[in-house]
C-alpha positions in Angstrom: 0.0 0.0 0.0 1.4 3.4 -0.8 3.0 5.3 2.0 0.9 8.4 1.4 -2.3 6.5 2.0 -3.8 7.3 -1.3 -7.0 5.3 -1.7 -8.3 4.3 -5.1 -11.7 2.7 -5.6 -11.4 -1.1 -5.1 -12.9 -3.7 -7.4 -16.3 -4.8 -6.3 -17.1 -8.5 -5.7 -18.6 -10.4 -8.5 -22.4 -9.6 -8.6 -23.4 -13.2 -9.3 -20.7 -15.8 -8.5 -21.1 -19.2 -10.2 -22.1 -22.2 -8.1 -18.5 -23.5 -7.9 -17.3 -20.2 -6.6 -20.1 -20.1 -4.0 -19.2 -23.6 -2.8 -15.5 -22.5 -2.6 -16.6 -19.5 -0.6 -18.6 -21.6 1.9 -15.8 -24.1 2.2 -13.1 -21.5 2.8 -15.2 -19.6 5.3 -16.1 -22.7 7.2 -12.5 -24.0 7.3 -11.1 -20.6 8.5 -13.9 -20.3 11.2 -13.2 -23.9 12.4 -9.4 -23.3 12.5 -9.7 -20.0 14.4 -12.5 -21.5 16.6 -10.1 -24.3 17.7 -7.4 -21.7 18.3 -9.8 -19.8 20.5 -10.9 -22.9 22.4 -7.3 -23.5 23.4 -7.6 -20.4 25.7 -10.5 -21.6 27.8 -10.1 -19.9 31.2 -12.5 -21.8 33.5 -15.0 -24.5 33.8 -17.7 -22.4 32.0 -15.9 -23.2 28.7 -15.4 -19.5 28.1 -12.3 -18.7 25.9 -9.9 -15.9 26.6 -9.9 -15.0 22.9 -12.3 -15.9 20.1 -10.8 -14.8 16.7 -13.5 -16.8 15.0 -15.9 -14.0 15.7 -13.9 -11.7 13.4 -13.5 -14.4 10.8 -17.3 -14.9 10.8 -18.0 -11.2 10.5 -15.6 -10.8 7.6 -16.9 -13.9 5.9 -20.6 -13.0 6.1 -20.3 -9.2 5.5 -18.5 -9.8 2.2 -21.4 -11.8 0.9 -24.9 -10.7 -0.3 -28.5 -11.9 -0.2 -27.7 -14.8 -2.6 -24.9 -16.2 -0.4 -26.2 -15.4 3.1 -28.6 -18.4 3.6 -25.9 -20.9 2.9 -23.2 -18.9 4.8 -25.3 -18.5 7.9 -26.3 -22.2 7.9 -22.7 -23.2 7.6 -21.7 -20.8 10.4 -24.2 -22.2 12.8 -23.2 -25.8 12.2 -19.5 -25.0 12.4 -19.9 -23.0 15.6 -21.9 -25.8 17.3 -19.4 -28.4 16.1 -16.3 -26.6 17.2 -17.6 -26.0 20.7 -19.0 -29.5 21.2 -15.9 -31.2 19.9 -13.7 -29.1 22.2 -15.6 -30.1 25.3 -18.6 -27.9 25.6 -21.9 -29.5 26.4 -24.6 -29.7 23.8 -26.7 -27.0 25.5 -23.6 -24.8 25.7 -22.8 -25.6 22.1 -26.3 -24.5 21.0 -26.0 -21.3 23.0 -22.6 -20.5 21.5 -23.9 -21.2 18.0 -27.0 -19.0 18.6 -24.7 -16.2 20.0 -22.3 -16.3 17.1 -25.0 -16.4 14.5 -27.0 -13.5 16.0 -24.0 -11.2 16.5 -22.8 -11.8 13.0 -26.3 -11.2 11.6 -26.5 -7.9 13.6 -23.0 -6.9 12.4 -24.0 -7.4 8.8 -27.3 -5.6 9.2 -25.7 -2.5 10.8 -22.7 -2.3 8.5 -25.1 -2.3 5.5 -26.8 0.7 7.1 -23.9 2.7 8.5 -20.9 1.9 6.2 -22.6 1.5 2.9 -19.6 2.7 0.8 -16.8 0.7 2.4 -15.4 -2.2 0.3 -16.5 -5.6 1.7 -19.5 -4.1 3.5 -21.5 -3.4 0.4 -19.5 -0.6 -1.1 -16.4 0.0 -3.3 -14.2 2.4 -1.3 -11.3 0.9 0.8 -11.5 1.4 4.5 -9.4 4.5 5.3 -11.7 7.0 7.1 -11.5 7.5 10.9 -15.3 7.9 11.0 -15.8 4.4 9.4 -13.3 2.9 11.9 -15.4 4.4 14.7 -18.6 3.0 13.2 -17.1 -0.4 13.0 -16.0 -0.3 16.6 -19.5 0.8 17.6 -21.2 -1.9 15.4 -18.9 -4.6 16.8 -19.6 -3.6 20.3 -23.4 -3.6 19.8 -23.4 -6.9 17.9 -21.2 -8.7 20.4 -23.2 -7.3 23.3 -26.3 -8.9 21.8 -24.4 -12.1 21.2 -23.0 -12.2 24.7 -26.5 -11.6 26.3 -28.0 -14.3 24.0 -25.4 -16.8 24.8 -25.6 -16.2 28.5 -29.4 -16.4 28.4 -29.1 -19.7 26.5 -26.7 -21.1 29.0 -28.9 -20.0 31.9 -31.9 -21.7 30.3 -29.8 -24.9 30.0 -28.9 -24.6 33.7 -25.2 -24.3 32.9 -23.0 -22.7 35.6 -22.2 -19.2 34.2 -20.9 -16.2 36.2 -22.3 -12.7 35.4 -18.7 -11.4 35.0 -18.4 -13.9 32.1 -20.8 -11.8 30.1 -18.3 -8.9 30.2 -15.5 -11.2 29.2 -17.5 -12.7 26.4 -18.5 -9.3 25.1 -15.0 -7.9 25.4 -13.2 -10.8 23.6 -15.7 -11.0 20.8 -15.8 -7.3 20.2 -12.0 -7.0 20.1 -11.7 -10.0 17.8 -14.4 -8.8 15.5 -13.0 -5.3 15.2 -9.3 -6.4 14.8 -9.8 -9.2 12.3 -12.6 -7.4 10.3 -10.6 -4.2 10.0 -7.5 -6.2 9.0 -9.4 -8.0 6.3 -11.1 -4.8 5.0 -7.7 -3.0 4.8 -5.8 -5.9 3.2 -8.6 -7.2 1.0 -8.9 -4.6 -1.8 -5.3 -4.8 -3.2 -5.4 -8.6 -2.8 -8.7 -9.0 -4.6 -7.4 -6.7 -7.3 -4.7 -9.2 -8.3 -5.2 -10.8 -11.7 -2.9 -13.8 -11.0 -0.2 -15.3 -8.9 2.5 -13.0 -10.3 0.3 -9.9 -9.7 -0.4 -11.0 -6.2 3.3 -11.5 -5.5 3.9 -8.0 -6.9 1.2 -6.5 -4.7 2.6 -8.2 -1.5 6.1 -7.1 -2.4 5.1 -3.5 -2.9 3.2 -3.5 0.4 6.2 -5.0 2.3 9.1 -3.1 0.8 10.2 0.2 2.1 10.1 3.2 -0.3 13.4 4.7 1.0 16.4 3.6 3.0 15.4 6.0 5.8 11.9 4.3 6.0 13.6 0.9 6.1 15.9 2.0 9.0 12.9 3.5 10.8 10.9 0.3 10.4 13.8 -1.7 11.8 14.1 0.6 14.7 10.3 0.3 15.4 10.6 -3.5 15.5 13.7 -3.4 17.7 12.1 -1.0 20.1 8.9 -3.0 20.3 10.8 -6.2 21.0 12.9 -4.5 23.6 9.8 -3.1 25.4 8.0 -6.4 25.4 11.1 -8.1 26.7 11.3 -5.6 29.5 7.6 -5.5 30.3 6.4 -9.1 29.7 9.7 -11.0 30.1 9.3 -11.6 33.9 6.5 -13.0 35.9 6.7 -10.1 38.3 7.4 -7.3 35.8 6.8 -3.7 36.7 3.5 -2.2 35.7 4.9 -0.5 32.6 2.5 -1.9 30.0 1.3 1.6 29.1 4.7 2.2 27.4 3.6 -0.2 24.7 1.3 2.6 23.5 4.4 4.6 22.6 5.3 2.2 19.8 1.7 2.1 18.6 1.7 5.9 18.4 5.0 5.8 16.6 3.6 3.3 14.1 0.4 5.2 13.6 2.1 8.5 12.9 4.7 7.2 10.5 3.5 4.0 8.7 0.6 2.9 6.5 -2.6 1.5 8.0 -1.7 -2.0 6.8 1.7 -1.8 8.5 0.1 -0.4 11.6 -2.5 -3.2 11.6 0.2 -5.9 11.3 2.2 -4.2 14.1 -0.8 -3.9 16.3 -1.9 -7.5 15.8 1.7 -8.7 16.6 2.0 -6.8 19.8 -1.5 -7.5 20.9 -1.1 -11.2 20.3 2.2 -11.2 22.0 0.6 -9.6 25.0 -2.1 -12.3 25.2 0.5 -15.1 24.8 2.6 -13.7 27.6 -0.5 -13.4 29.8 -1.6 -16.9 29.0 1.8 -18.2 30.0 1.7 -16.3 33.3 4.2 -13.6 32.3 4.0 -9.8 32.4 2.0 -7.4 34.5 -1.4 -8.7 33.4 -0.6 -12.2 34.8 -0.6 -10.8 38.3 -4.4 -10.3 38.1 -5.7 -13.2 40.2 -9.3 -13.3 38.8 -9.2 -15.1 35.4 -12.2 -13.2 34.3 -10.7 -9.8 35.1 -7.4 -10.9 33.6 -9.1 -11.9 30.4 -11.1 -8.7 30.3 -8.0 -6.5 30.9 -6.0 -8.5 28.3 -8.7 -7.8 25.7 -8.8 -4.1 26.5 -5.0 -4.0 26.2 -5.1 -5.6 22.8 -7.9 -3.3 21.6 -6.1 -0.2 22.9 -2.8 -1.0 21.2 -4.4 -1.9 17.9 -7.0 0.9 17.7 -4.6 3.6 18.9 -2.2 3.0 16.1 -5.1 2.6 13.5 -6.8 5.8 14.6 -3.6 7.7 14.2 -2.9 6.1 10.8 -6.4 6.8 9.5 -6.2 10.4 10.8 -2.9 10.9 9.0 -4.3 9.4 5.8 -7.3 11.7 6.0 -5.1 14.6 6.8 -2.8 13.8 3.8 -5.8 13.5 1.5 -7.2 16.7 2.8 -3.9 18.4 2.3 -3.6 17.1 -1.3 -7.2 18.2 -2.0 -6.4 21.6 -0.5 -3.3 22.0 -2.5 -5.1 20.9 -5.7 -7.9 23.3 -4.8 -5.4 26.0 -4.2 -3.7 25.3 -7.5 -7.0 25.4 -9.3 -7.9 28.6 -7.5 -4.6 30.1 -8.5 -5.1 29.0 -12.1 -8.6 30.5 -12.1 -7.2 33.7 -10.5 -4.5 34.0 -13.2 -7.0 33.3 -15.9 -9.4 35.9 -14.5 -6.5 38.4 -14.2 -5.4 37.6 -17.8 -9.0 38.1 -19.1 -9.5 41.3 -17.2 -6.2 42.7 -18.3 -6.9 41.8 -21.9 -10.1 43.8 -21.9 -10.2 47.2 -23.6 -12.8 48.3 -21.2 -12.0 49.4 -17.7 -13.5 47.5 -14.8 -13.5 48.4 -11.1 -15.2 46.7 -8.2 -15.7 48.9 -5.2 -17.3 48.1 -1.8 -19.2 50.3 0.5 -17.0 53.1 1.7 -15.2 53.4 -1.6 -12.5 50.7 -1.2 -11.4 49.3 -4.5 -11.6 45.5 -4.4 -10.6 44.7 -8.0 -9.6 46.5 -11.1 -7.9 45.8 -14.4 -5.0 47.3 -16.5 -7.2 49.2 -18.8 -8.8 51.4 -16.1 -5.9 53.7 -15.2 -5.0 54.0 -19.0 -8.6 55.1 -19.8 -8.6 57.6 -16.9 -5.2 58.9 -17.8 -3.7 58.2 -14.3 -0.8 56.1 -13.1 -2.4 54.3 -10.2 -6.0 53.9 -8.8 -4.8 53.6 -5.2 -6.8 51.4 -2.8 -9.9 53.5 -2.7 -11.9 56.0 -4.8 -10.3 59.5 -4.6 -12.1 62.8 -4.8 -13.9 63.3 -8.1 -11.8 66.3 -9.1 -8.8 64.0 -9.2 -10.1 62.2 -12.3 -10.8 65.3 -14.4 -14.3 64.1 -15.4 -17.0 66.5 -16.6 -20.6 66.1 -17.5 -21.8 66.5 -21.1 -22.8 70.1 -20.3 -19.3 71.0 -19.1 -19.8 71.0 -15.4 -17.2 69.1 -13.3 -18.2 65.8 -11.7 -18.6 66.3 -7.9 -18.0 63.7 -5.2 -21.7 63.2 -4.7 -22.0 62.4 -8.5 -19.5 59.5 -8.5 -21.6 56.7 -10.1 -20.0 53.9 -8.0 -20.9 55.6 -4.6 -24.4 56.5 -5.9 -25.0 52.8 -6.7 -23.8 51.7 -3.3 -26.2 54.1 -1.7 -29.0 52.2 -3.4 -29.6 54.6 -6.3 -30.2 53.2 -9.8 -27.6 54.9 -12.0 -27.9 54.4 -15.8 -24.8 54.5 -18.0 -23.8 58.1 -18.9 -21.1 59.9 -20.9 -18.4 61.9 -19.2 -15.7 64.0 -20.8 -12.2 63.4 -19.5 -9.7 66.3 -19.3 -6.4 65.1 -18.1 -2.8 66.1 -18.8 -2.0 62.5 -19.9 -4.8 62.8 -22.5 -4.4 66.2 -24.1 -6.8 65.5 -26.9 -9.6 64.6 -24.4 -11.7 61.5 -24.2 -15.3 60.6 -23.9 -16.0 57.8 -21.4 -19.2 55.9 -20.9 -19.4 54.9 -17.3 -22.0 52.3 -16.1 -22.4 50.8 -12.7 -24.2 47.6 -11.6 -24.6 46.4 -8.0 -23.2 42.9 -7.4 -25.2 40.3 -5.5 -24.1 39.6 -1.9 -23.0 36.0 -1.4 -23.4 36.3 2.4 -25.7 38.5 4.4 -22.7 39.9 6.4 -20.8 40.9 3.2 -20.5 44.6 2.4 -22.3 45.8 -0.7 -20.3 45.7 -3.9 -20.7 47.6 -7.2 -19.0 47.0 -10.5 -18.0 50.0 -12.6 -17.6 49.6 -16.3 -15.7 52.2 -18.2 -15.7 52.4 -22.0 -13.9 54.7 -24.4 -16.7 55.9 -26.7 -14.8 58.8 -28.2 -14.7 57.4 -31.7 -18.3 56.2 -31.3 -19.5 59.6 -30.4 -17.4 61.2 -33.2 -18.9 58.7 -35.6 -22.4 59.4 -34.4 -21.9 63.1 -34.9 -20.2 62.5 -38.2 -23.1 60.3 -39.2 -25.6 63.1 -38.5 -23.5 65.5 -40.6 -23.0 62.8 -43.3 -26.7 62.2 -43.5 -27.4 65.9 -43.7 -25.0 66.4 -46.6 -26.3 63.4 -48.5 -29.8 64.5 -48.0 -28.9 68.0 -49.1 -27.0 66.9 -52.2 -29.8 64.6 -53.3 -32.6 66.9 -52.3 -31.4 69.8 -54.4 -31.5 68.0 -57.7 -34.8 66.3 -56.7 -36.2 69.8 -56.1 -35.1 70.8 -59.5 -36.6 67.7 -61.1 -39.8 68.2 -59.2 -40.0 72.0 -60.1 -39.4 71.5 -63.8 -41.6 68.5 -64.0 -44.5 70.6 -62.6 -43.7 73.4 -65.0 -43.7 70.9 -67.9 -47.0 69.5 -66.7 -48.6 72.9 -66.7 -47.4 73.6 -70.2 -48.7 70.3 -71.4 -52.0 71.1 -69.7 -52.3 74.2 -71.8 -51.9 72.3 -75.0 -49.0 71.3 -77.3 -45.5 72.3 -76.1 -43.1 73.8 -78.6 -39.5 72.7 -78.9 -38.1 76.1 -77.8 -40.2 75.9 -74.6 -39.9 72.1 -73.8 -36.3 71.5 -74.6 -34.9 73.8 -71.9 -37.1 72.2 -69.4 -35.9 68.7 -70.4 -32.2 69.9 -70.2 -32.8 71.1 -66.7 -34.3 67.7 -65.8 -31.4 65.9 -67.4 -28.8 68.1 -65.6 -30.5 67.3 -62.2 -30.6 63.6 -63.0 -27.0 63.6 -64.1 -26.0 65.4 -60.9 -27.8 62.7 -58.8 -26.1 60.0 -60.9 -22.7 61.5 -60.1 -23.5 61.7 -56.4 -24.7 58.1 -56.3 -21.7 57.0 -58.5 -19.2 58.7 -56.1 -21.0 57.1 -53.1 -20.6 53.7 -54.7 -16.9 54.4 -55.5 -16.3 55.4 -51.9 -17.9 52.2 -50.7 -15.8 50.1 -53.1 -12.6 51.9 -51.9 -13.6 51.3 -48.3 -14.8 47.7 -48.4 -13.5 45.9 -51.5 -11.0 43.1 -50.7 -7.5 44.0 -51.8 -5.8 41.9 -54.5 -2.3 43.4 -54.5 0.2 42.8 -57.3 2.7 44.6 -59.5 1.1 47.6 -61.3 2.8 49.5 -64.1 1.7 52.9 -62.8 3.2 54.8 -65.8 1.1 52.8 -68.2 -2.0 53.1 -66.2 -1.8 56.9 -65.8 -0.9 57.3 -69.5 -4.0 55.3 -70.4 -6.1 57.6 -68.2 -4.5 60.7 -69.8 -5.4 59.4 -73.3 -9.1 59.3 -72.2 -8.9 63.1 -71.7 -7.4 64.0 -75.1 -10.8 65.0 -76.6 -11.7 68.6 -77.3 -10.1 71.6 -79.1 -7.6 72.1 -76.2 -7.1 68.9 -74.4 -5.1 68.9 -71.1 -1.4 68.5 -71.3 -0.5 65.5 -69.1 3.1 64.3 -68.8 3.9 61.1 -67.0 7.4 60.0 -65.9 8.5 56.5 -67.1 9.3 53.4 -65.0 6.9 54.0 -62.1 5.8 50.7 -60.6 3.9 50.0 -57.4 2.6 46.9 -55.6 -1.2 47.6 -55.2 -4.7 46.6 -56.1 -4.8 47.5 -59.9 -8.4 48.6 -59.8 -8.1 50.8 -56.7 -4.7 52.3 -57.9 -6.3 53.2 -61.2 -9.3 54.8 -59.4 -7.0 56.9 -57.1 -5.0 58.5 -60.0 -8.2 58.8 -62.1 -9.7 61.0 -59.4 -6.5 63.1 -59.1 -6.3 63.7 -62.8 -10.0 64.5 -62.9 -9.6 67.2 -60.2 -6.4 68.6 -61.9 -8.2 69.0 -65.2 -11.5 70.3 -63.7 -10.3 72.9 -61.1 -8.5 75.4 -63.4 -9.3 79.1 -64.0 -11.5 79.9 -67.0 -9.5 80.0 -70.3 -6.5 78.2 -68.8 -5.4 75.0 -70.5 -4.9 72.3 -67.9 -1.3 71.1 -67.4 -0.5 68.1 -65.2 2.9 66.7 -64.4 3.2 63.2 -62.8 6.6 62.3 -61.4 7.8 59.4 -59.2 10.7 59.0 -56.7 11.8 55.6 -55.3 12.4 55.5 -51.6 13.7 52.0 -50.8 10.5 49.9 -50.8 8.2 52.8 -51.4 7.3 55.0 -54.4 6.4 58.7 -53.9 4.3 60.0 -56.7 3.8 63.8 -57.1 0.9 65.0 -59.2 1.3 68.7 -59.9 -1.3 70.9 -61.7 -1.7 74.5 -62.8 -5.2 74.8 -61.3 -6.7 77.3 -58.9 -5.0 75.8 -55.9 -6.4 75.0 -52.5 -6.4 77.5 -49.6 -3.9 76.7 -46.9 -6.6 76.0 -44.3 -8.4 73.6 -46.6 -5.5 71.2 -47.6 -6.3 68.7 -44.9 -10.1 69.2 -45.0 -10.4 68.4 -48.7 -9.8 64.7 -47.8 -12.9 64.6 -45.6 -16.1 63.2 -47.0 -18.3 65.7 -48.8 -15.9 68.6 -48.2 -15.4 70.9 -51.1 -12.9 73.7 -51.1 -14.5 75.4 -54.2 -18.2 75.4 -54.6 -18.9 78.3 -56.9 -18.7 77.4 -60.6 -17.4 73.9 -60.1 -19.5 70.8 -60.0 -18.6 67.9 -57.6 -19.7 65.8 -54.7 -16.8 66.2 -52.3 -16.0 62.5 -52.3 -13.2 62.2 -54.9 -10.3 63.0 -52.5 -11.9 61.1 -49.7 -11.8 58.1 -51.9 -8.1 58.7 -52.7 -7.2 58.9 -49.0 -9.1 55.7 -48.3 -7.3 53.8 -51.1 -3.9 55.1 -49.9 -4.6 54.2 -46.3 -5.7 50.7 -47.1 -2.3 50.1 -48.9 -0.4 51.3 -45.9 0.5 54.5 -47.7 -0.5 58.2 -47.5 -1.6 61.2 -49.5 -1.4 64.9 -48.8 -1.7 68.2 -50.6 1.0 70.9 -51.1 1.1 74.3 -52.8 2.4 74.0 -56.4 5.7 75.3 -57.7 6.0 79.1 -57.5 2.8 79.3 -55.5 0.6 78.2 -58.4 -1.6 75.2 -58.5 -1.5 72.2 -56.2 0.8 69.2 -55.8 -0.7 65.9 -54.4 1.9 63.6 -52.9 1.0 59.9 -52.9 3.1 57.3 -51.2 2.5 53.6 -52.1 4.4 50.3 -51.7 6.9 49.9 -54.6 7.1 46.1 -54.2 5.9 43.1 -52.2 8.3 43.8 -49.4 7.1 47.3 -48.9 3.5 46.1 -48.9 4.4 43.4 -46.3 5.9 46.1 -44.0 2.7 48.2 -44.2 0.5 48.0 -41.1 -1.9 45.0 -41.3 -4.9 46.9 -39.9 -4.5 49.5 -42.7 -4.3 46.9 -45.5 -7.3 44.9 -44.3 -10.7 46.2 -44.9 -11.5 48.1 -41.7 -14.7 48.0 -39.8 -16.6 50.9 -41.2 -17.6 53.8 -39.0 -21.3 54.7 -38.7 -20.9 57.5 -41.2 -19.2 55.1 -43.7 -21.9 52.5 -43.2 -24.3 55.0 -44.6 -22.1 56.0 -47.6 
């Protein structure tokens, strides 16, 4: 058995043994009972035929308790016959033999009945768990005492009815010897049985016995040898002389030693050895117990001595096993708790949202790494600080007061809905909008202080997107509503003319042209919205693009008219990009360069490229009307137009250009043209696959659209 006392579930007995196995079981139980019965009858102490020891009581209890309803009828019948036969053959009268048989049968029956009710999970007693708990040992002692008391009283009553000479003190001796034998032998069998019954053959059984006997370490072997030597020395000193000093209590020291250091099996063997040795010395008139003149008291004290030595060591061994198991379970629970704590901490610290748990009074119980970052502070400290420390303001600009702290309001029993607060902190110069929500946490115990969980979310971009969405919707509605108004107005005018009769060409054609212009304008707006959506959402298919060839092809499309634009394109410009989106980007730039020129000025566009390692910088310079200094960044916003008077447009062309450049990990910006004339757009794109790979992944992948873009 392992030294640490670890208990595995033992194999259960066969649910339905074949007839041959039942016969073998009855035969083996009967032989063992008879053998130990004869051994007990060798220790008869007086003319009442009462034995000093009766190990057959333990054999019978172990035999019958390991059976079931199918084997009990045969087992009990064999027990009664064997008990009667042993006692009669060894000199007991027939009435005494009948009394002893009735006593043995009753006490075993009561033992089986009580163990089936009180120790239902122990192996050999109807369960599958090896005996190792101190509580089960205590129950077995109590069951044995009750069963043997009933047996002793039954036997005494039977002897009295048969007019046999039987002293009342003999009942106590009878009860004591049977109780001790039943406890000691039954417990020994229940401890040793599971590993022995688990053996699959002779070799396996030999291995199990070897593992149980061998010491795990040299130190344990030395300690075992010292225990044996000490025990032998004590017994030689205490029981070696007829008139030994009353020092038998010292035997308990070696029982305690064994119980504290060795396995229950080893303790049981040790206890049986020293208990049996004490009885043998006493029977031979040696030792302090031999000085007791009354044979009945001497027998009773000897039984108490044996029970004390065995049960003391076993109780300590079982307590140690339970303590070791509890310690292992505690360590395992602690490891699992630590793992859960680390997992919870990792989850909390991986959150982008801030989380704070506070208890009544403002003490911070739990927080995560995102909280101080969102609040722009280095440390939260151990409790909530004055509101002014956090730099939070209401939406109307008033500072947050101590009484307004959402966590404290919730702990005071107030229902606080989530609200936006503006953060103004030195660590966040651009400011931040935080949505702070608070929920009370349930109290696990009535005595626990109230807790509240504060959730902090950075909603700055969300709120910006929401505001931009409102602006975006207004611009789209305005740009579509104006041509619709024109269409509606001219349609009504045409309807009125038609109502008056036939409409001449000089009247109707201008009206139709106005309707066509309005429709064309709406078509351009819708087309640009679709182009913006494509630039935003279309999956990229990057590859080598001959940018020179693409731009020259776009230039040739603008060669119509009496004075076509003059577009010069530098040779050998190559980029690594999505061909469709790259073409759209430069088509928009050429379109703007040709469109935004002063009246009477022939457009001139110069496209040049400069290689910078894995990047190509393309400069598109025109001779147009230019862009005011304060508008050069704004022209890349959606629907923003720097020039509205005299020039048609939707304000989406340059926004599309920026979106395409951003998605390739590049950039675009506007500069004043040479000599202060016109505009130069500078586009930076990957020149090869290596440059594209170095670009930021979030910028290449199709980003999650903002609310305003979802409407585009």
